[in-house]
C-alpha positions as a Markdown table, in Angstrom:
| # | Residue | x | y | z |
|---|---|---|---|---|
| 1 | Leu | 26.4 | -25.4 | 24.6 |
| 2 | Gln | 22.6 | -24.9 | 25.7 |
| 3 | Asn | 23.6 | -21.3 | 24.9 |
| 4 | Glu | 24.9 | -21.9 | 20.9 |
| 5 | Val | 21.8 | -24.0 | 20.8 |
| 6 | Ala | 19.1 | -21.5 | 21.2 |
| 7 | Ala | 21.1 | -19.3 | 18.8 |
| 8 | Arg | 20.3 | -21.2 | 16.3 |
| 9 | Thr | 17.0 | -22.4 | 17.2 |
| 10 | Cys | 16.8 | -19.0 | 16.7 |
| 11 | Glu | 18.6 | -18.6 | 13.7 |
| 12 | Leu | 16.7 | -21.5 | 11.8 |
| 13 | Ala | 13.1 | -19.7 | 13.1 |
| 14 | Glu | 14.1 | -16.3 | 11.4 |
| 15 | Ser | 15.3 | -17.9 | 8.3 |
| 16 | Arg | 11.9 | -20.2 | 8.0 |
| 17 | Lys | 10.3 | -16.5 | 8.9 |
| 18 | Gln | 11.9 | -14.8 | 6.4 |
| 19 | Leu | 11.1 | -17.5 | 3.0 |
| 20 | Thr | 8.0 | -17.9 | 4.4 |
| 21 | Glu | 7.6 | -14.1 | 3.3 |
| 22 | Ala | 9.5 | -14.5 | 0.2 |
| 23 | Leu | 6.9 | -17.0 | -0.5 |
| 24 | Glu | 4.2 | -15.2 | 0.0 |
| 25 | Tyr | 5.8 | -12.3 | -1.8 |
| 26 | Gln | 6.1 | -14.0 | -4.9 |
| 27 | Gly | 3.0 | -15.8 | -4.8 |
| 28 | Ala | 1.4 | -11.9 | -4.7 |
| 29 | Thr | 3.7 | -11.1 | -7.7 |
| 30 | Gly | 2.6 | -13.8 | -10.0 |
| 31 | Asp | -1.1 | -13.4 | -8.7 |
| 32 | Val | -1.1 | -9.6 | -9.5 |
| 33 | Leu | 0.6 | -11.0 | -13.2 |
| 34 | Asn | -2.0 | -14.0 | -13.8 |
| 35 | Val | -5.1 | -10.9 | -14.0 |
| 36 | Ile | -2.9 | -9.1 | -15.5 |
| 37 | Ser | -2.7 | -11.5 | -18.4 |
| 38 | Arg | -6.4 | -12.7 | -18.4 |
| 39 | Ser | -7.7 | -9.0 | -18.2 |
| 40 | Pro | -6.0 | -7.1 | -20.6 |
| 41 | Thr | -8.2 | -4.5 | -21.5 |
| 42 | Asp | -10.2 | -4.0 | -18.5 |
| 43 | Val | -7.9 | -3.3 | -14.6 |
| 44 | Gln | -10.3 | -2.8 | -12.9 |
| 45 | Pro | -9.3 | -6.9 | -11.6 |
| 46 | Val | -5.9 | -6.2 | -11.6 |
| 47 | Phe | -5.9 | -2.5 | -9.1 |
| 48 | Asp | -8.8 | -5.2 | -6.5 |
| 49 | Met | -5.8 | -8.1 | -6.2 |
| 50 | Ile | -3.3 | -5.2 | -6.2 |
| 51 | Ala | -5.3 | -3.7 | -3.0 |
| 52 | Glu | -5.9 | -7.0 | -2.1 |
| 53 | Ser | -2.1 | -8.4 | -1.7 |
| 54 | Ala | -0.9 | -4.6 | -0.9 |
| 55 | Ala | -2.8 | -4.9 | 2.4 |
| 56 | Arg | -2.3 | -7.7 | 3.2 |
| 57 | Leu | 1.5 | -8.1 | 2.9 |
| 58 | Cys | 1.9 | -5.0 | 4.7 |
| 59 | Glu | -0.2 | -6.0 | 7.5 |
| 60 | Gly | -2.5 | -2.8 | 6.8 |
| 61 | Gln | -5.9 | -2.5 | 7.8 |
| 62 | Phe | -6.9 | -0.7 | 4.5 |
| 63 | Cys | -5.6 | -0.6 | 0.5 |
| 64 | Phe | -6.9 | 2.5 | -1.0 |
| 65 | Val | -5.5 | 1.9 | -5.5 |
| 66 | Tyr | -6.7 | 5.9 | -6.5 |
| 67 | Arg | -6.1 | 6.4 | -11.2 |
| 68 | Phe | -4.8 | 10.0 | -11.6 |
| 69 | Asp | -5.0 | 11.5 | -15.1 |
| 70 | Gly | -3.0 | 14.3 | -15.1 |
| 71 | Gln | -4.9 | 16.9 | -12.4 |
| 72 | Leu | -7.3 | 14.6 | -10.5 |
| 73 | Leu | -7.2 | 11.7 | -8.3 |
| 74 | His | -9.5 | 9.0 | -9.4 |
| 75 | Phe | -10.5 | 6.3 | -6.1 |
| 76 | Val | -11.0 | 3.3 | -8.0 |
| 77 | Ala | -10.1 | 0.5 | -5.9 |
| 78 | His | -9.7 | -0.6 | -2.0 |
| 79 | His | -9.7 | -3.3 | 0.1 |
| 80 | Ser | -11.4 | -4.1 | 3.5 |
| 81 | Leu | -12.6 | -0.5 | 4.0 |
| 82 | Thr | -15.4 | -0.4 | 6.7 |
| 83 | Pro | -17.9 | 1.5 | 5.2 |
| 84 | Glu | -18.1 | 4.6 | 6.7 |
| 85 | Val | -14.5 | 4.8 | 5.7 |
| 86 | Leu | -15.3 | 4.1 | 2.0 |
| 87 | Glu | -17.8 | 6.8 | 2.3 |
| 88 | Met | -16.0 | 9.2 | 3.7 |
| 89 | Asn | -13.0 | 8.4 | 1.1 |
| 90 | Arg | -15.6 | 8.2 | -2.1 |
| 91 | Arg | -16.9 | 11.9 | -0.8 |
| 92 | Ala | -12.7 | 13.1 | -0.5 |
| 93 | Tyr | -12.2 | 12.2 | -4.4 |
| 94 | Pro | -12.0 | 13.0 | -6.9 |
| 95 | Ala | -9.0 | 15.9 | -5.5 |
| 96 | Pro | -5.6 | 17.2 | -7.1 |
| 97 | Pro | -2.7 | 15.6 | -5.0 |
| 98 | Ser | -1.4 | 17.4 | -2.4 |
| 99 | Arg | 0.5 | 17.0 | 0.5 |
| 100 | Arg | -2.2 | 16.8 | 2.6 |
| 101 | Thr | -2.5 | 12.7 | 1.7 |
| 102 | Ala | -0.3 | 10.0 | 1.2 |
| 103 | Ala | -1.6 | 9.1 | -1.7 |
| 104 | Gly | -1.1 | 12.8 | -3.5 |
| 105 | Arg | 2.6 | 13.2 | -1.7 |
| 106 | Ala | 3.8 | 9.9 | -4.1 |
| 107 | Ile | 2.0 | 11.1 | -7.0 |
| 108 | Leu | 3.6 | 15.1 | -6.5 |
| 109 | Glu | 7.3 | 13.6 | -5.5 |
| 110 | Arg | 7.3 | 10.2 | -8.0 |
| 111 | Gly | 7.9 | 8.0 | -5.4 |
| 112 | Phe | 7.6 | 6.2 | -2.3 |
| 113 | Val | 6.4 | 8.0 | 1.1 |
| 114 | Gln | 5.7 | 7.1 | 4.4 |
| 115 | Ile | 4.0 | 8.7 | 6.6 |
| 116 | Ala | 4.6 | 7.0 | 9.9 |
| 117 | Asp | 2.0 | 9.0 | 12.3 |
| 118 | Ile | -0.9 | 10.6 | 11.2 |
| 119 | Asn | -1.2 | 12.5 | 14.3 |
| 120 | Thr | 2.3 | 14.0 | 14.2 |
| 121 | Asp | 2.1 | 15.0 | 10.6 |
| 122 | Pro | 0.8 | 18.8 | 10.4 |
| 123 | Asp | -0.3 | 18.6 | 6.4 |
| 124 | Tyr | -2.0 | 15.4 | 6.5 |
| 125 | Val | -5.8 | 16.1 | 6.3 |
| 126 | Leu | -8.1 | 12.7 | 6.5 |
| 127 | Gly | -7.2 | 12.7 | 9.9 |
| 128 | Ala | -11.7 | 11.7 | 10.9 |
| 129 | Gln | -11.2 | 9.2 | 7.9 |
| 130 | Ala | -8.1 | 7.3 | 10.2 |
| 131 | Val | -9.3 | 8.1 | 13.3 |
| 132 | Val | -13.1 | 5.9 | 11.9 |
| 133 | Gly | -10.7 | 3.4 | 10.6 |
| 134 | Gly | -8.6 | 3.1 | 12.9 |
| 135 | Tyr | -5.2 | 4.0 | 11.5 |
| 136 | Arg | -1.9 | 5.1 | 12.8 |
| 137 | Ser | 0.4 | 5.3 | 9.7 |
| 138 | Val | 0.2 | 5.8 | 6.3 |
| 139 | Val | 2.5 | 4.4 | 3.1 |
| 140 | Gly | 1.7 | 5.9 | -0.3 |
| 141 | Val | 3.7 | 4.7 | -4.0 |
| 142 | Pro | 3.1 | 5.8 | -7.5 |
| 143 | Ile | 2.1 | 4.2 | -10.1 |
| 144 | Leu | 4.1 | 5.6 | -12.8 |
| 145 | Arg | 4.0 | 5.0 | -17.0 |
| 146 | Asp | 7.8 | 6.4 | -19.0 |
| 147 | Gly | 8.5 | 8.0 | -15.5 |
| 148 | Leu | 4.7 | 10.4 | -15.9 |
| 149 | Pro | 2.5 | 9.0 | -12.3 |
| 150 | Ile | -0.9 | 7.6 | -13.7 |
| 151 | Gly | -2.0 | 6.7 | -10.1 |
| 152 | Ser | -0.4 | 5.6 | -6.8 |
| 153 | Ile | -1.2 | 3.1 | -4.2 |
| 154 | Ala | -2.1 | 3.9 | -0.3 |
| 155 | Val | -1.6 | 1.1 | 2.2 |
| 156 | Ala | -2.8 | 2.4 | 5.8 |
| 157 | Arg | -1.9 | 0.3 | 9.8 |
| 158 | Ala | -3.0 | 0.5 | 12.5 |
| 159 | Gln | 0.2 | 1.3 | 14.5 |
| 160 | Ala | 2.6 | 3.6 | 14.0 |
| 161 | Gly | 5.9 | 3.2 | 12.5 |
| 162 | Leu | 8.0 | 2.8 | 9.5 |
| 163 | Leu | 6.9 | -0.2 | 6.6 |
| 164 | Pro | 10.1 | -2.7 | 6.9 |
| 165 | Asp | 12.4 | -2.2 | 3.7 |
| 166 | Arg | 11.0 | -5.4 | 2.4 |
| 167 | Gln | 7.6 | -4.0 | 2.1 |
| 168 | Ile | 8.1 | -1.2 | 0.8 |
| 169 | Glu | 10.2 | -2.8 | -2.3 |
| 170 | Leu | 6.8 | -4.9 | -2.5 |
| 171 | Leu | 4.9 | -2.0 | -3.2 |
| 172 | Lys | 6.7 | -0.7 | -5.2 |
| 173 | Thr | 6.2 | -4.2 | -7.0 |
| 174 | Phe | 3.3 | -3.7 | -7.3 |
| 175 | Ala | 2.9 | -0.5 | -8.2 |
| 176 | Asp | 5.6 | -1.1 | -11.0 |
| 177 | Gln | 3.2 | -4.3 | -12.6 |
| 178 | Ala | 0.0 | -1.8 | -12.5 |
């Protein structure tokens, strides 16, 4: 009987956790949509809200948002970057998309990309920035319009590893809204 009660208690705790996450995700999505409706001609508040929400809900240390003009990625928004990481990133952009960054890979592949451990990825070149910022993994998702990339969102996390599926879907939703 004790084992059954313990199992049910664990199930209940997991259900509560999933419900809390779902409500947080729904709230963040609503916040982004509200900013979009209030700022139909000014995209900066939308980019800023996406950066803040994506970092928080994906448990990221940092979030970077880029605009793609067809040739170059332009750094347009961020969340919680240290002054050092901000300056390093500003010096690195504008730049053409490449396999050297998660944001660039997302543009080239027109899909979600994960760099589970930047220390073991031979193509990733922002290692110095990662050391200064203290992050080990990065995910990127393109912002597409009619199937063409117009930007990307990248979230950097302290721990190595893959993003859970629910967080991947949330990032895709933010990219769709952008």
